C-alpha positions in Angstrom: 16.1 3.9 9.6 12.9 4.7 7.8 10.0 2.3 8.5 7.8 1.9 5.4 4.3 0.5 5.0 3.2 -0.6 1.5 -0.4 -0.9 0.3 -1.4 -2.3 -3.0 -5.1 -1.5 -3.9 -6.4 -4.4 -6.0 -9.6 -6.3 -5.9 -8.1 -9.3 -7.8 -4.8 -9.1 -5.9 -6.6 -9.2 -2.5 -8.4 -12.3 -3.6 -5.2 -14.0 -4.9 -6.4 -13.8 -8.5 -3.6 -11.5 -9.7 0.1 -11.4 -8.7 1.1 -8.0 -7.3 4.2 -7.1 -9.1 4.2 -3.4 -8.4 4.2 -3.9 -4.6 7.1 -6.3 -4.9 9.1 -3.7 -7.0 8.4 -1.1 -4.3 9.6 -3.5 -1.6 12.9 -4.0 -3.6 13.4 -0.3 -4.0 12.7 0.5 -0.4 15.2 -2.2 0.9 17.8 -1.1 -1.6 17.7 2.4 0.0 18.4 0.7 3.4 14.9 1.4 4.6 12.8 -1.3 6.4 9.5 -2.6 5.1 7.4 -2.9 8.3 4.2 -3.9 6.7 2.9 -4.8 3.2 -0.7 -5.5 2.4 -2.9 -6.0 -0.6 -6.4 -4.6 0.0 -9.5 -4.4 -2.2 -10.2 -1.2 -4.1 -12.4 0.0 -1.3 -11.9 3.5 -0.1 -12.9 2.8 3.5 -10.6 -0.1 3.9 -7.7 1.7 2.4 -8.3 4.8 4.5 -8.7 2.8 7.7 -5.4 1.0 7.1 -3.6 4.3 6.5 -5.2 5.9 9.6 -4.2 3.0 11.8 -0.6 3.1 10.6 -0.5 6.9 11.1 -2.2 6.9 14.5 0.0 4.2 16.0 3.3 5.4 14.6 3.7 2.0 13.0 5.4 3.4 9.9 7.2 6.6 9.0 6.2 6.5 5.3 3.2 4.9 3.4 3.6 4.0 -0.2 0.6 3.0 -2.3 0.2 1.4 -5.7 -2.6 0.0 -7.8 -3.2 -1.8 -11.1 -6.1 0.5 -12.2 -6.9 0.6 -15.8 -10.1 2.6 -15.2 -10.6 6.2 -14.1 -9.3 6.4 -10.5 -11.5 7.9 -7.8 -9.1 6.9 -5.1 -6.2 9.1 -6.2 -6.6 11.3 -3.1 -7.8 9.8 0.1 -8.2 12.3 2.9 -7.3 10.6 6.1 
């Protein structure tokens, strides 16, 4: 079984000011495939926090696959994070 970690990058979502619909849709899609959602987090749009979470998951073997989503409506600097 594939173990999946989902990260939503959202300042407002991380503060509880916005509902994270995209992360929920991804969770549904993952479970429909028979995969297991191991972890799901909503983090602020902060490059270092996002990168650190991905590094931790990769370094510990916590998940096999990391899926990310965001609600950006502005130009995105975080499209590629080198971990």
